[in-house]
C-alpha positions in Angstrom: -0.4 0.1 -0.3 0.9 3.6 -1.0 0.2 6.2 2.5 1.1 9.8 1.7 -0.1 13.1 3.8 2.8 15.3 2.8 3.9 19.3 2.8 6.7 19.6 0.0 7.7 22.4 -2.4 9.2 22.9 -5.4 11.0 26.2 -5.4 7.8 29.0 -4.5 5.3 26.0 -5.1 3.7 24.3 -2.4 2.2 20.8 -2.5 -0.2 19.7 0.3 -1.7 16.2 -0.8 -2.6 13.2 1.0 -3.1 10.0 -1.5 -3.9 6.0 -0.3 -3.3 3.8 -3.0 -4.2 0.3 -2.2 -2.6 -3.3 -3.3 -3.6 -4.3 -6.9 -5.0 -1.1 -7.4 -4.3 1.8 -9.7 -4.7 5.4 -9.1 -4.1 8.2 -12.2 -2.9 11.8 -10.8 -4.6 14.3 -13.1 -4.2 18.2 -13.3 -3.2 20.8 -15.5 0.9 21.9 -15.5 2.0 23.0 -12.5 -0.6 21.7 -10.4 2.1 19.0 -8.3 1.4 15.6 -9.9 5.1 15.0 -10.2 6.0 16.5 -7.3 4.3 13.5 -5.1 5.5 11.3 -7.9 9.1 12.2 -6.9 8.2 12.6 -3.0 6.6 8.8 -3.0 9.9 7.6 -5.1 11.9 9.6 -2.6 14.0 11.7 -5.8 12.9 14.7 -3.1 12.5 14.8 1.1 8.7 16.2 2.4 9.0 19.0 4.6 6.2 17.2 6.9 3.8 14.4 7.0 4.7 11.2 6.3 5.0 8.6 2.9 5.0 5.1 3.8 5.2 2.2 1.1 4.0 -1.4 2.3 3.4 -0.2 5.4 7.2 1.1 6.1 7.5 4.3 6.6 10.0 6.0 3.8 10.4 9.7 4.8 8.7 12.0 8.0 10.5 14.0 10.4 12.9 11.7 11.6 13.2 9.2 8.4 14.6 9.2 5.2 15.1 6.1 2.9 16.8 7.3 -0.2 15.2 6.2 -3.1 17.3 3.5 -4.3 16.4 1.3 -0.8 12.8 1.9 -1.2 11.9 -0.7 -3.7 9.7 1.4 -6.0 9.8 1.0 -9.4 9.1 3.9 -11.8 8.5 3.7 -15.7 9.5 7.4 -17.5 7.7 8.1 -20.8 11.8 8.6 -22.2 12.5 5.0 -21.0 15.9 5.5 -19.3 17.2 2.7 -20.4 20.6 1.9 -20.4 22.2 2.1 -24.3 24.9 0.5 -23.3 23.5 -3.0 -22.0 21.4 -5.7 -23.9 17.3 -5.6 -22.9 18.2 -8.7 -20.9 20.5 -6.6 -18.5 18.8 -4.1 -18.7 15.7 -5.8 -17.1 17.9 -7.7 -14.5 19.4 -4.5 -14.1 17.1 -3.6 -10.7 17.5 -6.9 -9.5 21.4 -7.5 -9.7 21.8 -3.3 -7.9 19.9 -5.5 -4.7 22.7 -8.4 -5.0 20.9 -10.9 -7.1 23.4 -13.5 -8.6 23.6 -12.6 -12.5 22.3 -15.9 -13.4 19.1 -15.7 -11.3 18.8 -12.2 -12.2 18.7 -13.3 -16.2 16.1 -16.1 -15.2 13.9 -13.8 -13.3 14.4 -10.9 -16.6 13.7 -13.6 -19.0 10.5 -14.7 -17.2 9.3 -11.0 -17.6 10.2 -10.7 -20.9 8.4 -13.6 -21.9 5.3 -12.4 -19.9 5.4 -8.8 -21.6 5.5 -10.4 -25.5 9.3 -9.6 -25.5 11.8 -12.9 -25.6 12.8 -12.3 -28.8 14.8 -8.4 -27.9 16.7 -9.8 -24.7 20.0 -9.4 -27.0 19.3 -5.7 -28.6 20.3 -3.2 -27.3 17.8 0.2 -26.5 18.8 1.6 -29.9 17.3 -0.7 -31.7 14.1 -1.4 -30.2 11.0 1.2 -31.7 9.1 3.8 -29.2 6.4 0.7 -28.2 9.1 -1.3 -27.7 11.2 0.6 -25.5 8.5 1.3 -23.1 7.4 -2.7 -22.8 10.9 -3.0 -22.0 11.0 -0.3 -19.2 7.9 -1.4 -17.7 9.5 -4.9 -17.6 12.4 -4.0 -15.6 10.0 -2.4 -13.1 8.7 -5.1 -12.2 11.1 -7.6 -12.6 13.1 -5.8 -9.7 9.9 -7.0 -7.5 9.0 -3.4 -6.4 6.4 -2.9 -3.4 5.0 0.0 -5.5 5.2 1.1 -8.9 5.5 4.6 -10.4 4.3 5.4 -13.9 5.6 9.1 -15.1 3.1 9.4 -18.5 4.7 6.2 -19.7 2.7 7.0 -23.6 3.1 10.7 -23.6 6.2 10.0 -26.0 4.4 7.8 -28.3 2.8 7.9 -31.8 -1.0 7.4 -31.5 -0.7 4.4 -33.3 1.5 2.8 -30.9 0.3 4.8 -27.7 -3.0 3.0 -28.4 -1.4 -0.5 -28.7 0.6 -0.2 -25.5 -2.1 1.3 -23.5 -4.1 -1.8 -24.1 -1.4 -4.0 -23.4 -0.7 -1.9 -20.3 -4.5 -2.3 -19.1 -3.9 -6.1 -19.5 -0.7 -6.5 -17.8 -1.9 -3.4 -14.9 -4.9 -6.0 -14.1 -1.8 -8.7 -13.0 0.1 -6.9 -10.5 0.3 -7.1 -7.2 1.5 -4.3 -6.4 0.1 -0.5 -5.8 0.4 1.7 -9.0 0.0 5.1 -9.2 -0.1 6.3 -13.0 0.6 10.7 -13.5 -1.2 11.4 -17.2 -2.4 14.5 -19.0 -5.0 12.2 -20.2 -7.9 11.7 -19.5 -9.1 8.7 -21.6 -5.8 6.9 -20.3 -6.9 7.5 -16.7 -10.5 6.2 -17.9 -9.1 3.4 -19.5 -6.1 2.2 -16.6 -7.2 3.1 -13.7 -9.8 2.3 -10.8 -9.7 5.7 -9.3 -8.6 8.9 -10.2 -7.7 11.9 -7.9 -7.3 15.2 -9.6 -4.6 18.0 -8.4 -5.1 21.4 -8.7 -2.3 24.3 -7.5 -1.0 21.9 -5.3 -4.2 20.2 -3.5 -6.5 17.3 -4.4 -9.4 19.0 -5.6 -11.4 15.6 -6.7 -10.8 11.9 -5.8 -13.3 9.5 -6.7 -13.9 6.5 -9.1 -13.5 7.4 -12.8 -17.6 6.8 -13.1 -17.8 9.7 -10.0 -15.5 12.0 -11.8 -17.0 11.6 -15.0 -20.3 12.1 -13.8 -19.9 14.4 -11.4 -17.0 17.2 -11.8 -16.5 19.2 -9.6 -13.9 22.4 -11.1 -14.0 23.9 -14.3 -10.7 21.7 -15.3 -12.3 18.2 -14.4 -15.4 19.3 -16.4 -13.7 20.5 -19.2 -11.1 17.1 -19.0 -14.3 14.6 -18.9 -16.4 17.3 -21.3 -19.2 18.4 -19.9 -20.8 21.6 -18.8 -20.4 22.8 -15.1 -22.5 25.5 -14.0 -22.4 26.5 -10.0 -25.3 28.2 -8.2 -27.6 28.9 -5.6 -30.3 26.1 -5.8 -33.9 27.0 -4.4 -37.6 25.3 -5.5 -36.0 23.4 -8.6 -34.2 26.7 -10.0 -30.6 27.4 -10.1 -29.4 30.9 -10.1 -26.1 30.8 -11.8 -23.3 32.7 -10.4 -22.7 34.3 -13.6 -26.2 35.2 -14.7 -28.8 33.5 -16.2 -30.7 30.4 -14.2 -31.4 26.4 -15.0 -34.2 25.0 -14.3 -33.0 21.3 -12.9 -35.3 18.1 -11.6 -34.6 17.2 -8.4 -31.9 19.8 -7.7 -31.1 20.1 -3.8 -31.6 23.2 -2.1 -28.3 25.4 -1.7 -25.2 25.8 -3.2 -24.9 23.2 -5.9 -22.8 22.4 -9.3 -25.4 21.5 -12.3 -23.6 19.4 -14.9 -25.1 18.5 -18.7 -23.1 16.8 -21.7 -22.5 19.3 -24.6 -24.7 16.6 -26.7 -27.7 17.3 -24.2 -27.8 20.7 -25.6 -29.8 21.8 -28.9 -28.7 24.9 -31.0 -30.9 26.7 -32.4 -30.6 29.9 -34.7 -33.8 32.0 -33.1 -35.6 31.8 -29.8 -37.1 28.4 -29.8 -41.1 28.0 -29.0 -41.7 24.4 -29.9 -40.0 22.8 -27.7 -40.9 21.2 -24.7 -37.4 22.4 -22.8 -37.4 24.5 -19.8 -34.6 26.2 -20.4 -33.5 28.2 -23.0 -30.9 31.4 -23.3 -29.4 33.4 -25.4 -25.9 33.9 -27.1 -22.9 34.2 -29.4 -21.1 31.6 -31.1 -17.4 32.5 -30.5 -15.6 29.4 -32.2 -16.5 26.1 -33.9 -14.0 23.1 -33.5 -14.6 19.5 -35.1 -14.7 16.7 -32.2 -14.6 13.1 -34.8 -17.7 13.3 -36.1 -19.5 16.4 -35.0 -19.2 19.6 -34.4 -18.3 21.5 -30.7 -19.8 24.9 -30.8 -18.6 27.0 -27.8 -21.6 30.0 -27.0 -20.5 32.9 -25.4 -23.5 33.1 -22.8 -24.1 33.8 -19.8 -23.8 31.0 -19.7 -20.5 29.9 -21.7 -21.5 26.8 -23.2 -19.9 23.9 -25.1 -22.7 22.6 -27.5 -22.1 19.6 -29.8 -24.1 19.1 -33.2 -23.8 17.4 -36.5 -22.1 19.7 -39.2 -25.9 19.1 -41.1 -26.9 21.4 -38.5 -24.4 23.8 -38.5 -25.1 23.5 -42.3 -29.0 23.8 -41.6 -28.8 26.6 -39.2 -26.7 28.6 -41.2 -24.5 29.9 -38.1 -20.8 30.9 -37.8 -18.7 32.4 -35.8 -20.6 36.1 -34.4 -23.7 34.3 -34.9 -26.6 34.9 -32.7 -27.8 31.5 -31.5 -30.1 30.5 -29.1 -29.7 27.4 -26.4 -32.0 25.3 -25.2 -31.8 22.2 -22.5 -34.6 19.9 -21.0 -34.4 20.2 -17.0 -33.7 16.3 -16.7 -30.8 16.5 -18.7 -29.2 18.7 -16.4 -27.6 17.3 -13.3 -27.2 19.5 -10.1 -25.7 18.2 -6.9 -24.0 19.8 -3.6 -20.9 22.3 -4.5 -17.8 20.7 -2.3 -15.7 23.5 -0.8 -14.0 24.3 -3.3 -13.0 27.6 -5.5 -15.1 26.5 -8.4 -14.1 30.0 -10.5 
């Protein structure tokens, strides 16, 4: 298990975060640049000392006010996006390196390394050197090296970020399979919400050095707690105060929401659940409608994502045919409508939503 509750600084930046990852669990760390993901990962790995609190791995405290276990003694497997394989060593020796560093004999280290290469489908690469590997092969070898050493925890620092789109998709699927078989707790740092949803059991979102939201991938997707999380999962998020089923929005305007709790709430709605109109709609059952102006149009798969400047500012997903039929373009005045039943309102956490 990984158990962290710490304060750590990096120059003027200060991280204050708690994290708990159970054996066999994969927890993804998400957040914008500068949120503290790397600082937290480095603190767990032993690459920097925390200022206060504690870090424990496998029930052993490795960093607190009186203890600091250096990185090489923590038995933590780390996989970086640039692989960091030793260029002068064969793949087999790269994978055996951690075991050899711990005093395991050459023959035994090679035996274990070969087992991991075989498990990850890399047996035929054992005699190659890193320069002869593709990006995807190099990342698989880096994972084998981390796992072969028998780590008490596994840390993945954006392991797929350097791969091209096709290779990333292939390795993503393989990595999902392998992580399901790993007994160690795993922390995955990523900027990609799809990667987190595919690979992780839980998600922890960091913003400005604090935990902004955590929970299962389903919870994060269904009830985003901050504008960053909402954008990340492709949702519209509005903050306001609810009374008698009407949410008065902080930025102006109001929404009628089915089953809205009284008090401070967040209201979330999928862009695909909204309808765009060229003029004010009167022949719709939607109880919510508001005027706006198209600020931007962007392709999104087989849809067009329309940014409508309000209030409230809104994302609407429509087909290209709908845009042509409406005859709208950036700068056009439009109307947006939404059914009360398509909007989810829930108590706002004690976090800034601005």
